[in-house]
N, C-alpha and C positions, 0 to 999 in steps of 0.2 A: 546600515540597517537600524531601524528605530521601531519603537513601540510606544503606544499612548495608553495610559491607564488613569483611572480615577484615583486621586490621592486620598489617603486616609490620615487620621491624626498621627500615625507613625511617620508621616512624611513632612510634618511641620518644620522640623529643623532643616531638612533638605530644601524646602521652599524658601526658607529664610536665608539659607546660604546662597542659593542662586540669585535671590533678590539683592543681597549685599554685594555680590561680585558684579552684578549687572548695573545696579544703580550708580555706583561710583563712576564707571566708565561713561554711562549714558548721560548723567546729569551734571558731572563736574564742569563741563563747558558752559552750562547755563544757570546753575544754582550755586549758592555759597555752600561751603563744607558743612557749616552749622545746620543749614536747612536740610541737606541730604541726611545727616545724622538724625535730626529730629524726625523727618518723614519716615525713615527706616524704622526708628523706634516706635513711631505712632502707628504706621500702617502694617508693619511686619512684626509686631510683638508676638511672642509665642502664644500669649493668651488670646490675642485677637484672631490669629489664624486658626488656632485650635477651636475657638468658638464658631468661627465661620464654617469650618469643616464639620464639626460635631452637630451643629444645629441646621445644617444644610442652607446656610445663608448665602454661601457661594460654593459652586462646584469647582474644584481644582482638578485640572488635568496635568499629569506629568508626562513629558516626552523623554524617553530613555534611549540613549544611543549605546548599543551593545551592553545593555543592562545598567548603564550609568545615567542618572537623571541629569539632563542638560538644559531643560526648558520647561516652563509651565505657563498655563493660562488659567484664569478664574473667571467665571461668569455666573449670572443669575437673571431671573426676570427682574425688571425695575420695580422697586417698591411703589412708586407713584403711578406706574402704568405697566401692568404685567403683560400687556400685548407686545412690549418691547423688551428684548433681552439685551443685557449689558455685558460687554467684555470688560471686566474690571481691571484685569492684569494680564500682561503678555510679556514675558521676559525669557530671553535665550542667553546662555553664557556667551560672553564676548568671543571666545575662541570657536564657537559654533555658528556665529552669525554669518549669513551668506549661504548656508546649507539648505535653506528653504524650510527650516523648522517653524518659523513664525507663520509662514503661509499654511503649513500643514495644520498647526494649531488653530488658526483662524477658520480654516475650512472645517475642522472638526467641531468647533463651537457653532459655526453656521449650520452644520448638519443637525446638531443637537437642538438648535433653535427651531429649525424646520420640523424636526421630529416632535417637538412640543406644540406644533401647529401655529407657530408665530412666523411673521414675515419680515421683522425688522431687527437688525443687530446694531447696537450703538456702542461707542467707546469715547473716552476722553483722552486727548493727547495734548501735552504741553505745547503751546503755540510756537516754541522755539526748538522743539524736539525734531531731529531729522527723521524720526519714524513717521512723521506726517506724510511724507512722499510715499513711503511703503504702504501705508493704509490707503492712500489714493490709488495706487496700483492694484490694490486688493478690492477696489470698487467702492470704497467709502467716500462720502462727500461731506463737506462741512455743513452742519445744520445750524449751529449758532456758537457763540463764544460764551464761556462761563468762567467766573473767577470764584474760587472756592477757598475759604479761610480754613487753614489747618493750624491750630495754635496761633502763633503770631505771624505765620507765613501765609503766602497766597500761592495757589496753583492757578496759573493763567492758562486755561485750556480752550481748545476747540472741542466741541462735541461733534463727532462724526457719525454718520449713519450709512448703513448699507441695506437696501431692500433685497430680500432673498427670493 
């Protein structure tokens, strides 16, 4: 049994905790420890997530299993093209992977995108992340490749899109 709710600033530490527990498992095979630590500090700082939530820069959805937060997604219209919605983040605690929560959250974000009158959902995935095949099963296709500098590190991503 699960529920999905919109996160508030009271959920920032929960989001950070899920990200921390998920990133190490997900990215240790493909990124150096120093890069993972840097990215977590950069992308998931309390200040950054609080600002994103407070200023509606990104909408965070929390999925709770029997009242316990176990997964989250964050999305928003793209700044450069508000006709496209972007799924910025999607992480499920390792022990819950395989339960379908990622699919549930993607479908929820897709519905929110449609409710806003938009027809395209986009995401970035590291080119070496096993999640790429999951996104393909969810109907996303590679639109192009993108290399993003974050500090002294690079995120080597596929940009994937799904028409809704």
